[in-house]
Structures are given as structure tokens and as C-alpha cells.
C-alpha positions in Angstrom: -19.1 -6.9 -42.4 -18.5 -3.1 -42.5 -18.4 -0.9 -39.4 -21.8 0.7 -40.2 -23.5 -2.7 -39.8 -21.4 -3.5 -36.7 -22.8 -0.7 -34.5 -26.6 -1.6 -34.6 -25.7 -5.3 -34.1 -23.5 -4.4 -31.1 -26.2 -2.1 -29.8 -28.8 -4.8 -30.0 -26.4 -7.1 -28.1 -25.9 -4.4 -25.5 -29.6 -3.9 -25.1 -30.2 -7.6 -24.7 -27.5 -7.8 -22.1 -29.0 -4.7 -20.4 -32.4 -6.5 -20.3 -30.8 -9.4 -18.5 -28.9 -7.2 -16.1 -32.0 -5.2 -15.3 -33.7 -8.3 -13.8 -30.8 -8.7 -11.4 -30.0 -5.0 -10.8 -31.5 -4.9 -7.3 -30.1 -8.2 -6.2 -26.8 -8.6 -4.4 -24.6 -11.6 -3.7 -25.8 -11.7 -0.1 -29.6 -10.9 0.1 -30.7 -8.0 2.2 -33.8 -7.8 4.4 -36.2 -7.1 1.6 -34.7 -9.8 -0.8 -35.7 -13.5 -1.3 -33.3 -15.7 0.6 -32.5 -13.2 3.3 -30.8 -14.8 6.3 -31.6 -12.9 9.5 -29.3 -15.0 11.7 -26.4 -14.1 9.4 -27.2 -10.4 9.6 -27.4 -10.7 13.4 -23.9 -12.3 13.4 -22.6 -9.5 11.1 -24.1 -6.9 13.5 -22.4 -8.6 16.4 -19.1 -8.3 14.6 -19.7 -4.6 14.2 -20.1 -4.3 17.9 -17.0 -6.4 18.6 -14.9 -4.4 16.2 -16.1 -0.9 17.2 -16.8 -1.3 20.9 -13.7 -3.3 21.7 -11.0 -3.5 19.0 -10.8 -0.1 17.3 -10.7 2.0 20.4 -7.0 2.9 20.1 -7.0 3.3 16.3 -9.8 2.9 13.7 -8.0 -0.1 12.0 -9.0 -3.1 14.1 -6.4 -4.8 16.2 -6.6 -8.0 18.3 -6.9 -7.8 22.1 -5.5 -10.0 24.8 -7.8 -10.7 27.8 -6.3 -13.4 30.1 -8.4 -13.2 33.2 -11.3 -15.8 33.0 -13.7 -13.5 34.8 -13.0 -10.7 32.3 -13.5 -13.2 29.4 -16.8 -14.2 30.9 -17.9 -10.6 31.2 -17.3 -10.1 27.5 -19.2 -13.3 26.8 -22.2 -12.1 28.9 -22.1 -8.8 27.0 -22.6 -10.5 23.7 -25.1 -12.9 25.1 -27.2 -10.0 26.3 -27.1 -8.5 22.7 -26.0 -5.1 24.0 -24.2 -2.5 22.0 -22.4 -0.4 24.6 -19.9 -2.3 26.7 -19.4 0.5 29.2 -23.1 0.9 29.8 -23.5 -2.9 30.2 -20.5 -3.6 32.4 -19.9 -0.2 34.1 -16.3 -0.5 33.0 -14.2 0.7 30.1 -12.8 -2.0 27.8 -9.3 -0.8 28.6 -9.9 -2.1 32.2 -10.2 -5.6 30.9 -7.8 -5.7 27.9 -4.1 -6.2 28.9 -2.8 -5.2 25.5 -3.7 -4.6 21.9 -1.5 -6.4 19.4 -0.6 -6.8 15.8 -0.1 -3.1 15.1 2.4 -4.4 12.5 -0.4 -6.0 10.5 -3.1 -3.3 11.2 -3.1 -2.2 7.6 -3.7 -5.6 6.1 -6.1 -7.0 8.8 -7.7 -3.6 9.3 -7.7 -2.9 5.6 -10.5 -5.4 4.9 -12.3 -4.2 8.1 -12.2 -0.6 6.9 -13.4 -1.7 3.4 -16.2 -3.6 5.2 -17.2 -0.4 7.1 -17.3 1.5 3.8 -19.4 -1.2 2.1 -21.7 -1.3 5.1 -22.2 2.4 5.1 -23.0 2.3 1.3 -25.5 -0.5 1.7 -27.4 1.1 4.6 -27.3 4.5 2.8 -28.5 3.2 -0.6 -31.0 0.6 0.6 -33.2 2.7 2.7 -32.0 1.9 6.3 -33.3 4.1 9.1 -31.4 7.4 9.3 -30.1 6.8 12.8 -28.4 3.5 11.6 -27.0 5.3 8.5 -25.7 8.1 10.7 -23.8 5.7 13.0 -22.3 3.9 10.0 -21.3 7.2 8.5 -19.6 8.2 11.7 -17.5 5.0 11.6 -16.7 5.6 7.9 -15.6 9.2 8.6 -13.4 8.1 11.4 -11.7 5.6 9.1 -11.0 8.4 6.6 -9.1 10.1 9.3 -7.0 7.0 9.9 -6.2 6.6 6.2 -4.9 10.2 6.4 -2.9 9.4 9.6 -1.1 6.5 8.0 0.6 8.8 5.5 0.7 12.1 7.4 2.5 10.7 10.5 5.5 9.7 8.4 6.3 13.3 7.5 7.1 12.4 3.9 4.5 12.8 1.1 3.7 9.4 -0.4 5.2 7.2 2.4 2.7 4.9 4.1 3.3 3.6 7.6 3.3 -0.1 8.3 1.3 0.6 11.5 0.3 3.4 13.8 -0.2 3.4 17.5 -1.9 5.8 19.9 0.2 6.9 22.8 -2.4 9.1 24.5 -5.9 8.2 25.6 -8.8 10.3 24.4 -10.6 12.5 27.0 -12.3 10.5 29.7 -10.6 7.2 28.8 -8.2 5.1 31.0 -4.6 4.7 29.6 -4.3 2.7 26.4 -3.3 -0.8 27.5 0.2 -2.1 26.8 3.8 -0.8 27.3 5.0 1.6 24.6 7.9 0.6 22.4 11.3 2.3 22.2 11.4 5.0 19.5 14.3 5.3 17.1 15.1 8.5 15.1 15.1 8.2 11.3 18.8 9.4 11.1 21.8 9.6 13.3 23.8 12.8 13.9 25.7 12.3 10.6 22.6 11.8 8.6 22.9 8.0 8.2 19.6 6.2 8.4 18.8 4.2 11.5 18.9 1.4 12.3 21.8 0.3 10.1 20.1 -2.8 9.0 16.5 -2.2 7.7 13.7 -3.7 9.7 10.3 -2.6 11.3 11.2 0.3 13.7 8.9 2.5 15.8 9.2 6.2 15.1 7.9 9.4 16.6 5.4 11.5 14.6 7.3 13.3 11.9 4.5 15.6 10.8 4.4 17.8 14.0 0.6 17.5 13.7 -0.2 14.1 15.3 1.5 14.1 18.7 -0.8 11.3 20.0 0.6 8.8 17.4 3.7 6.9 16.8 4.3 4.8 13.7 6.0 1.6 12.6 8.1 1.9 9.4 9.3 -0.8 6.9 5.9 -1.3 5.3 5.7 -4.6 3.4 3.8 -5.6 0.3 0.9 -7.0 2.3 0.4 -4.0 4.6 0.6 -1.6 1.6 -1.8 -3.8 -0.3 -4.3 -3.7 2.5 -4.0 0.1 2.9 -4.5 0.8 -0.9 -7.4 -1.6 -1.0 -9.1 0.3 1.9 -8.2 3.6 0.4 -9.8 2.8 -3.0 -13.0 1.4 -1.6 -13.4 4.2 1.0 -12.9 6.9 -1.7 -15.2 5.0 -4.1 -18.1 4.8 -1.6 -17.8 8.5 -0.7 -17.4 10.0 -4.2 -20.5 12.0 -5.0 -22.0 11.6 -1.5 -23.1 15.1 -0.4 -23.0 14.2 3.3 -19.2 13.5 3.2 -17.0 16.6 3.6 -15.3 17.0 0.2 -12.0 18.1 1.9 -11.7 14.6 3.4 -11.9 12.9 0.0 -9.6 15.5 -1.5 -7.0 14.8 1.1 -7.2 11.1 0.2 -6.8 12.0 -3.5 -3.7 14.0 -2.6 -2.2 11.1 -0.7 -3.0 8.7 -3.5 -1.2 11.1 -6.0 1.8 11.3 -3.7 2.0 7.6 -3.0 1.6 6.8 -6.7 4.3 9.3 -7.9 6.7 7.9 -5.3 5.9 4.4 -6.5 6.6 5.2 -10.2 10.0 6.7 -9.5 13.0 4.5 -10.0 14.9 3.3 -6.9 18.2 1.5 -6.5 17.4 -2.0 -5.2 20.9 -3.4 -5.7 24.3 -2.0 -6.6 23.8 -0.4 -10.0 20.3 -1.7 -10.4 17.3 0.7 -10.5 13.6 -0.2 -11.0 10.3 1.4 -10.4 7.3 0.1 -8.2 9.5 0.0 -5.1 8.2 0.8 -1.6 10.6 3.4 -0.2 10.6 4.5 3.5 10.8 7.9 5.1 14.6 7.3 5.5 14.9 7.0 1.7 15.7 3.2 1.7 13.6 0.5 0.0 11.6 -1.4 2.6 12.6 -5.0 3.2 9.7 -6.5 1.1 9.3 -3.7 -1.4 8.8 -5.1 -4.9 5.8 -4.6 -7.1 7.7 -4.8 -10.4 7.2 -7.9 -12.6 11.0 -7.7 -13.4 12.1 -7.9 -9.8 12.0 -11.7 -9.4 13.0 -11.4 -5.7 13.9 -8.3 -3.6 17.1 -6.9 -5.2 17.2 -9.5 -8.1 16.0 -7.8 -11.3 15.7 -9.5 -14.7 15.1 -7.9 -18.1 11.8 -9.6 -19.0 8.9 -9.6 -16.7 8.5 -13.0 -15.1 6.9 -12.4 -11.7 3.2 -12.7 -12.2 2.4 -12.0 -8.5 4.3 -8.7 -8.6 2.6 -7.9 -11.9 -0.9 -8.1 -10.4 0.2 -6.2 -7.3 1.8 -3.4 -9.3 -1.1 -3.0 -11.7 -3.7 -3.2 -9.0 -2.0 -0.7 -6.8 -1.4 1.8 -9.6 -4.9 1.5 -11.1 -6.4 2.1 -7.6 -4.2 5.1 -6.9 -5.2 6.6 -10.2 -8.8 5.9 -9.4 -8.5 7.9 -6.2 -6.2 10.7 -7.5 -7.0 11.2 -11.2 -3.3 12.0 -11.6 -2.3 12.0 -15.3 1.3 10.8 -14.5 -0.1 7.7 -12.8 -2.3 7.0 -15.8 0.6 7.3 -18.2 2.8 5.0 -16.2 0.0 2.5 -15.8 -1.1 2.4 -19.5 2.0 3.4 -21.4 4.7 1.8 -19.3 3.2 -1.2 -17.5 0.4 -2.2 -19.9 1.8 -1.3 -23.3 5.5 -1.3 -23.0 6.2 -4.0 -20.3 3.0 -6.1 -20.9 2.2 -6.7 -17.2 -1.1 -8.2 -18.3 0.8 -10.8 -20.4 3.0 -11.5 -17.4 -0.1 -12.3 -15.4 -1.4 -14.6 -18.1 2.0 -16.4 -18.3 3.2 -16.5 -14.7 0.6 -15.6 -12.1 -0.6 -19.0 -11.1 2.9 -20.4 -11.0 3.9 -17.7 -8.5 0.8 -18.3 -6.2 0.1 -22.0 -5.9 2.7 -24.5 -4.6 0.5 -27.4 -3.3 0.8 -27.8 0.4 3.4 -25.0 0.6 0.9 -22.4 -0.8 1.1 -19.2 1.2 -2.5 -18.0 1.5 -1.3 -14.6 2.7 0.0 -14.1 -0.9 -3.3 -15.4 -2.3 -5.2 -12.9 -0.2 -2.8 -10.2 -1.4 -3.5 -11.1 -5.0 -7.2 -10.9 -4.6 -7.0 -7.5 -2.9 -4.8 -6.3 -5.8 -6.9 -7.7 -8.6 -10.0 -6.1 -7.1 -8.4 -2.8 -8.1 -8.4 -3.9 -11.7 -11.8 -5.6 -11.7 -13.6 -2.7 -10.0 -11.8 0.4 -11.5 -10.6 -0.7 -15.0 -13.3 0.4 -17.5 -11.5 -0.1 -20.7 -13.5 -2.9 -22.4 -10.6 -4.9 -23.7 -8.6 -4.7 -20.4 -11.8 -5.3 -18.4 -12.4 -8.5 -20.3 -8.8 -9.6 -20.1 -8.6 -9.2 -16.3 -11.7 -11.2 -15.9 -10.1 -14.1 -17.8 -7.1 -13.8 -15.6 -9.4 -13.9 -12.5 -11.1 -17.0 -13.8 -8.2 -19.0 -15.2 -5.1 -17.8 -13.4 -6.3 -16.9 -9.9 -9.5 -18.5 -8.8 -10.0 -21.7 -10.8 -6.3 -22.0 -11.9 -6.2 -25.8 -12.3 -3.6 -25.9 -9.6 -3.6 -27.9 -6.3 -5.0 -25.7 -3.5 -6.3 -22.9 -5.7 -9.3 -21.1 -4.3 -12.1 -23.0 -6.1 -13.8 -25.2 -3.5 -11.9 -23.9 -0.5 -14.9 -22.0 1.0 -12.8 -18.8 1.5 -15.7 -16.3 1.3 -13.6 -13.2 0.3 -12.2 -15.1 -2.7 -15.6 -16.6 -3.6 -17.4 -13.3 -3.6 -14.8 -11.4 -5.7 -15.0 -14.3 -8.2 -18.8 -14.3 -8.3 -19.0 -10.5 -8.5 -16.6 -10.0 -11.4 -16.3 -13.1 -13.5 -17.3 -12.8 -17.1 -20.6 -14.7 -16.5 -21.2 -13.2 -13.2 -23.0 -15.0 -10.4 -24.4 -17.8 -12.7 -23.1 -21.3 -13.0 -19.9 -21.7 -11.0 -20.3 -18.2 -9.8 -23.4 -19.4 -8.0 -21.5 -22.3 -6.6 -18.9 -19.8 -5.3 -21.6 -17.8 -3.6 -23.1 -20.8 -1.9 -19.6 -21.9 -0.7 -19.0 -18.4 0.6 -22.4 -18.4 2.3 -21.6 -21.7 4.0 -18.4 -20.4 5.5 -20.1 -17.2 6.8 -22.9 -19.2 8.3 -20.5 -21.7 10.0 -18.0 -19.0 11.1 -17.9 -18.5 15.0 -20.0 -15.7 16.2 -18.6 -12.9 18.5 -17.0 -12.9 20.8 -14.5 -14.5 18.5 -11.9 -16.0 20.9 -8.7 -17.7 19.8 -9.4 -21.0 21.6 -7.3 -24.1 21.0 -8.7 -26.5 18.4 -7.2 -29.9 18.1 -8.7 -32.0 15.3 -5.8 -34.4 15.1 -3.8 -35.9 17.9 -0.3 -37.2 17.5 -1.4 -40.8 16.7 -3.8 -39.6 14.1 -1.1 -37.4 12.6 1.3 -40.4 12.4 -1.4 -42.5 10.7 -2.3 -39.7 8.2 -6.0 -40.2 9.1 -8.0 -38.0 11.4 -11.5 -37.4 12.8 -12.4 -33.7 13.0 -14.1 -32.1 15.9 -17.3 -32.2 13.7 -17.0 -36.0 13.4 -15.9 -35.9 9.7 -13.0 -38.1 8.8 -10.2 -36.7 6.7 -6.9 -37.7 5.2 -3.8 -35.8 6.1 -1.0 -34.9 3.7 2.3 -36.6 4.2 3.9 -33.2 3.5 3.8 -30.3 5.8 2.1 -27.1 4.8 3.4 -23.5 4.8 4.8 -22.6 8.2 5.5 -26.3 8.9 1.8 -27.0 9.8 0.0 -30.3 9.6 -2.5 -30.0 6.8 -5.3 -32.2 5.4 -5.7 -33.3 1.8 -9.0 -31.5 1.4 -10.0 -28.1 3.0 -11.7 -28.3 6.3 -15.3 -27.0 6.9 -15.2 -23.7 8.7 -16.8 -25.3 11.8 -13.6 -27.4 12.2 -10.9 -24.9 11.3 -8.7 -23.4 14.0 -9.5 -19.8 14.8 -7.6 -17.1 12.9 -6.8 -13.5 13.2 -7.5 -13.3 9.5 -9.1 -16.3 7.9 -8.6 -15.5 4.2 -4.8 -15.5 4.6 -4.8 -18.7 6.7 -4.6 -22.2 5.2 -8.0 -23.8 5.2 -6.3 -27.2 5.3 -4.6 -26.6 8.6 -6.0 -29.0 11.3 -4.7 -27.7 14.7 -4.2 -24.2 16.1 -5.3 -21.4 18.3 -4.8 -21.4 22.1 -4.2 -17.8 22.9 -6.2 -15.5 25.2 -6.8 -13.4 22.2 -10.0 -11.8 20.9 -9.5 -12.0 17.1 -10.1 -8.9 15.0 -13.1 -10.2 13.0 -12.4 -7.9 10.1 -12.2 -10.9 7.7 -15.9 -11.9 8.3 -17.0 -8.2 8.4 -15.4 -7.3 5.1 -16.5 -10.3 3.3 -20.1 -10.2 4.5 -20.7 -6.5 3.7 -18.9 -6.8 0.3 -21.4 -9.5 -0.5 -24.3 -7.2 0.5 -22.7 -4.4 -1.7 -21.9 -6.3 -4.9 -24.6 -6.9 -7.5 -25.6 -10.3 -8.8 -25.5 -10.3 -12.5 -24.9 -12.4 -15.6 -21.7 -10.7 -16.7 -19.9 -9.0 -13.8 -20.2 -5.6 -15.6 -22.6 -4.3 -12.9 -19.8 -4.2 -10.5 -17.4 -2.0 -12.4 -17.4 1.2 -10.4 -19.7 4.0 -11.6 -16.9 6.3 -10.5 -14.2 4.5 -12.6 -12.0 7.1 -14.3 -11.1 6.9 -18.0 -8.1 8.6 -19.6 -7.2 12.2 -18.6 -8.3 14.8 -21.1 -5.9 17.2 -22.7 -6.8 19.6 -19.9 -5.7 17.0 -17.3 -9.1 16.1 -16.1 -9.5 12.4 -15.3 -13.0 11.6 -16.6 -15.4 9.4 -14.7 -17.8 6.9 -16.3 -21.2 5.8 -15.1 -23.6 7.4 -12.7 -23.7 8.0 -9.0 -24.6 5.2 -6.6 -23.1 2.0 -5.4 -23.2 0.1 -8.7 -22.8 0.7 -12.4 -26.1 1.9 -13.9 -27.9 -0.3 -16.4 -27.2 2.1 -19.2 -23.5 2.2 -18.2 -23.3 -1.5 -18.4 -25.0 -1.5 -21.8 -22.6 1.1 -23.2 -19.7 -0.9 -21.8 -20.9 -3.9 -23.8 -21.3 -1.7 -26.8 -17.9 -0.3 -26.4 -16.5 -3.8 -25.9 -17.9 -5.0 -29.1 -16.9 -2.0 -31.2 -13.4 -1.8 -29.8 -12.8 -5.4 -30.4 -14.0 -5.0 -34.0 -11.9 -1.9 -34.6 -8.8 -3.7 -33.2 -9.3 -6.6 -35.5 -9.6 -4.3 -38.5 -6.6 -2.1 -37.6 -4.6 -5.0 -36.1 -4.0 -3.0 -32.9 -2.3 -4.9 -30.0 -4.8 -5.9 -27.4 -3.3 -3.7 -24.7 -3.3 -0.4 -26.6 -5.7 2.0 -25.0 -8.9 2.9 -26.9 -9.4 5.8 -24.4 -5.9 7.3 -24.4 -5.9 11.0 -25.5 -3.0 12.0 -27.8 -2.7 15.1 -25.7 -2.2 13.3 -22.4 1.0 14.2 -20.6 3.6 11.5 -20.7 5.3 10.2 -17.6 8.4 12.1 -16.5 9.7 9.1 -14.6 9.8 6.0 -16.7 11.2 2.7 -15.3 14.8 1.9 -16.0 17.1 -0.9 -15.3 20.7 0.3 -15.0 
């Protein structure tokens, strides 16, 4: 068949696909108030989490923390507040939340726990804005969204070095009219000693004073790790994506995020020494110039400081690709594009590394670390949402389906009822929210429905007593009987053979990075953040149901930079790809696949790359 006959056939296929997509264009994974299947009780729970997060847990910083409340009478007052369905704790109780909370905690994980919460805030704002919610409700959601943009700026600006992202930030001064922020402040350590040597001698998370001279009310924690950086970039990409083209969002706020993304990305593509005589790119480097403890995003860096010649770390490959594609999406910087497409995709074949070695670096039976699984989903979101090259978009969907979600490995996400994973799978898989995509949605729904409502306390849950553990058989608090594994899980925890229903799981400060097979846990006087539920629910309200997953490629996704350096955008304004955009993507997919077969081009060669695009000045090298 010649090319002239290919185009009308491909166009017809595109139009047929468009017709199918059009019937589902207004539908989302989680139905809204005007949709069939809408669940008012679930929305009420989601609204209560908004109150918990923004009335109690984001008062010191916009990224949600957890809070310790040990006095029973204070816990009861919080319970009464939620039972009364009020939205202002101070008006209800006549007291500021700081009077009840002894301390806020987990500043060190604020970027990963809060990253999904900030993403949820952005999704919520977009849903209310685009689906005709009352203006007062939209305005309140916009105010939260704008406050989060400030926090995304603070995480970089406070370090004093362009492109360095803090592990955590902490407010030292109350805002006007507030009591003191609860909790004793940590000791601060300067970045360098008098001789210029970095402090402390041995790298580890260390609290620092504001280095910008512009944020005196903040201190920051250095030694960012892969998970905190992942959460930050995930939130950065979604926040930018939602605000792009919105005339009510000050353009200077988004431009500031774009500048930060450019600086972060350029620092990431520089080579750094990770061992004596060994340099590699995709390394997190701190404000003191040293690599952070857990710094590696390169597929060649098998473990921190151990670098091979050929890419073998599939987990690092998805992290590195996802981070760089997201940072390019936000910045439009040609140098990031070149490094992503020419270096990582074409030269070093990171997509191939994922296909060969992703599942083997994620799933280890009972020893699976679900923090890493959560990180992989956050990272692959950046490829699924922002990659609009037809060939690469198809390839990453196959990776999602066969290497990440339904990988054929013990304890992979299919059937676990981990809503965040389920909804990403159903939103972006090649056949969309049909078939097993629909199964994933239903499992994700069941978890949200069964999830504890606010106030979400960290009460002790004991499903299995010592005798049951010895017998490897246990009756859950729900009455269901389960078998226990003879092998301990990650973190030396007792785990069941099958995942527990959400109603029986121990509480968690972040459910999607916790093992759903764990049987006992909790027991702290802690109010859990709730950003996990919040982010997953509002992502489900935002993402379109479809038969292909193409609807959920960002309408703001950038193609290759032009010769003038402009990073072009595809699609139309709004929160989802337009029908015509989806049709053209199908057409492009078909044509590019045919052209590649005729010309025998490698599958990872860009069909968008402009010959005039500037090449990267900082290629990766191993010395």
C-alpha cells in the first residue's frame, strides 16, 4: 500500500476513534454530581478531607503534614468538629488549632506526602472551574491552588541555589494573629565551615537557614531523596498543567515555576562525580555541591555510586525519564528536550531499559517496597500525561500495562485496591477505562468508599494476635479469614498472602506507599495527612473515561522546540485533550508507524525533532 492510500485509511480510523471518544468525553473515572453513578457520600468524604487538610494540617506550610494531638479532650473536640460538618475550626471551637496540636511532623516527607495533596488541590480546582461549580467554591479552591504555587517556589528559592530542591521546609514564625507554631525548632547547621568544607562531614538530612535572604520565616531540610524529589516534580507538573491558559492565574506565578523547572532540569542533566573517577548525569546535587544520599535517576547507576556501562536499572529509567519529561513540560527548555530525546531515549534507550528491567526492580514478593511502586507511578505519570509523540506514547502505555500495573509478578498492583495506581492505569492504558480498566476503577472506588473518613486518626489496628501469627491463619477485624505468609514483608512486618480490604488495613500516613498486605499497625496520637485519599479522588474526578487513554494526554503537552527555541504546545485549552486533538494523535500514530516501517527508523527516533534544535551542551559521560 502506498502512502497516498494510507492517509485516508488512517484518517477514517482516527474519525472512528473520535466518534467513540466523543461519547465518553464528558465522563470521568469518578462521576461528578451531574453524572450517572454519582456518589454523594463519597464526595462528602472528599470534602471533609479538604477541611482536615486545609483547616488543620497545612497551616504551617501548604504541603500537608501530620499532627500529633495527645490529650483525649482535644481529640474529642476535633471529632465533634467533623461530626458537626463545620468548615472553620476556630469559629466552631473558639480556639486556634495550634492550641490543640502539640507538634507537626514529617517535614522530611512533606514533598512526597504533600506532593499528591498539592496535585489533588490542583485537580480539584480544575474540576470545579471546568464543570460549572458555584463561583464562591471555585474561588476558594483557586486560593488554595495559588497558595500551593507559592510553596512550590519556596522549596527551591529557600535553598539559595538555582535548581536545588529542598527535602522539606518549615515555618519558624507564625502569621499575624496566630499562636506560635507548635513544636521545638531544630538546630541549624551552616552549609560550609570556615575553610569552605561542606557541613556536616558525612552527608545526611540537615536543617539549614534560609539561603535566599527573601524567606526569613522559613528553614529548610537538605539531602532531598528520590521520593521527595519525585513528589515535588509530580506536583509541579500538575500544578503548571492546570494553570496554563487560565486567565485568572497570574502569569508571573507560572513563569516562576517554569524558571525553576528549567534550573532544576539543567542541574539534573549536568554530570556529577558519584564515586572516585566516575561521573554520570541525572544526579540530585545539594546546595553544598555534593550528591544527596539517595540521588540516582540514571539507568546506568545500579546503586548509589555504582555505575555500569549499559543501562540495567529500570526503576531509575522510569524515574529519570518521567522527571525530565515533566520538567520540559513546565519549562519548554530546548536543552532539556535534547537531553531527554537525544541522550536518554535515542542514545541510551531508557525506554528499552524499562521494557527489560522495570518489573524486576519493583516487585520482590513479600519484600516489595510500595514506596518505590508509588514513586514509579508518580514518575510514569509524567510520561503518560505529557509525552505526545505517537510512538513513545504507545510504548509507555505498553510499559504501564505489562511492566508496572499488571506485570505478572507477585504483589504487583493489579487487584490490590490501591486507588492511585488503579486510576492511573484506567486513565492511560491503551484501551482506556474498558475491560480491566473498568475493573481497576471499581477496585479503586471500593477502596475510597471503605477508607476511613475524617478525622483520620492513627488508631491501633490489630487483625492478628500472636497465636494467629504463629498459626499463619487470622481473622480480620471485618470477620474475614486470611492466610498469613510465612515470610515477613518489607520493614519486617507480618503480611497476609492476599491484600486486605481497606476496612481492615492499619491506618497510614500515605496509603499508596504502604503495603496493603500488612495486618497490624497504627497506635499513634497522630492525625494522618489524608493527601493520599484527596489526591486519588480528585484525580479520578479530573481524568476522562475513554476507550483509548488518549483523552488524558495533556492539551498543553509540548512537542519539540522550533528552530527559534519555542517549545510548541499541542491540543486545546481545558482540562482534557480535545476530541480533534485525540483524532489527530491517532492519525499521527498510524502515519508515523507506517513511515517508520517504510524507512526502517528505530522506534525511539523522534518524528517531531526539528533539525535546527539546539543540541545539549552537557551530555552524560562515564569517566
